[in-house]
N, C-alpha and C positions, 0 to 999 in steps of 0.2 A: 503494499499500499504505500503511495507516495503522498506526503502530506506537504502543502504549500505553506511554509512558515509564517509569511505575514498575513496570510487570510485564515489560518487554522483556528477554528471555533474554540479549541481547547485553550487557547491563550487567554481569553477574556479574564479569568480569574487569576492569571499569572502575570499581569501587566507589570507589577512592581518587582517581579523576580529578576535576578541577573540573567544576561542573555545565555550564560552557560547553563544555568539551572532551567531555563526554558527549553533550550536545545536538548537537554537530559530528559525533561519531562515529555517533550514531543517524541523523542526516539523511544522512550519507553511505551508511549501510547501506540506508536507505530508497530513496535514489537508485539504488543498485546493483541493489536487487531489483525496482525498477520499470522499470530502464533496457531500452530495446529492443535494447542491445548483447547481452543474454543470448540473444537469438535467434541471434546469430552464433556461429561456433565459435571455439576457440582461447582459452578462459577458464577459470578455475578454478570448479569447481561444488561444492565443498565439501571437507571434511577427509576424506583418504583413509586415515588411519591414523596412529598415534603408534608409533614405534620406538625402543626405548631399548637402551643397552648395559649389561651387567652382568658383573662378574666369574663370576658364577654364574648364567647365565640359566635354567636348569632350575629351580633353587631360587626364584628370583625368580617364574617363573611359577607355580610350585607355591604361593607365597605369595599371588599375586593370586587363584588359584583358591580356596584354602583359607579365606583371611581375608576377601577382598572378595567372594567368590561369582561371580567371573567365570568363565563357562564355557569351557574351553580345547578347542580343535579338535585333531584328530589331528597336526597340523603344529606344534603348541605355541603358537599365538597365539590371539586371541580375535576375534570378530566382533562388534561392538557395533552394533546396527541403529539407524537414524535413526527407523524407524518403530514403535519399541517403544511400548507404552501409556504416556502421560505424558511422553514424551521431547519436549524443546524442539524446534522446527522448524529450529534452526540451531545451529552451533558457532562459537565466536568465536577468531580468531587475534589476538594483541595482543603488539607488541614493547614491552618496557618498558626503562627506563634501566638500566644495569648496577649502580647502587647502589641499586635498588628494593629495598624490605623486603617485597614483596609474596610472595616465595617463601621467605624466612628461616623456619626455621633451615637449610633445604636449601642445600647447596654447589654443587648442580647448576645448570645455566643454564636450566632449564625446570621447569615444574610441570605436573601432570596435574589437570583438573577433571572429575569425572564427575558427571553429573546422576543424581539418586536420587529415587524416588517418595515416600519417607517418611524423611526425615532421623532423626528420633528413633528409629525402629525400626532403622535402619541402624546408628547410632552405638550403640545398645544391643548389637547383634550384634557390633560391633567391640570394645566394652568387655568382653564375655563371653569374647573370644578374647585378651584380655590387651593389646589395642592401646591405647597412649596417645593421646588426643585432645589436640592442641596447642592447639586454639582452636574456639570456637563463636561464631557471631554471626548476627544476623538484622538485615536492612534492607529497604528497599522492593523489592529485587531478589530477595529470597528468604532462605532459612536456608543456613548454611555451616558445615561443620566440616572441620577439617585435621588430617592426621597425616603421619608419615614412613613410606615403604617400607623394606625391609630395606637397599636401596642408598643410602638418605638422601634420595630424591626426594620433594618435598612433593606430597602428594595432597590435593586439595580435593574435597568433596562438596558438591553444590549441589541444593537443593530448591526449584525455582521457587515464586513466590506463587501461591496459589489464584486461580483465574480469576473 
């Protein structure tokens, strides 16, 4: 499998890593995806879900629906499909040092990154709903914007670079 380093979707969470660490991470990912071990059973195949706790889960779910546009199912959660048009072909998991500033100003121990098809349009929709945009940036891995949800969890939105 060949990975184009500047547009590799796996790099969104590794923007602040050194170039050497990024190259190692991409090499490991390339090795994993090309590995014959995938033909065997007993391995992780992808991200199965994101589960968060909240003092008011119904209000938080309503906020994700009303502000972020996530369609909620009758059971209260959402199904985010990997095969949605324009969705990156993978999700990234990354452990960061406890003192990392990657999720600041959140005081939660995690952040959520959602891929979007048009960051400018999405940010305009958020701003129209009164959401404060904490930061916007663009680099070789794409365009990014971040906000805090009502529970203080940092939410990052990522538009991959055009192919």
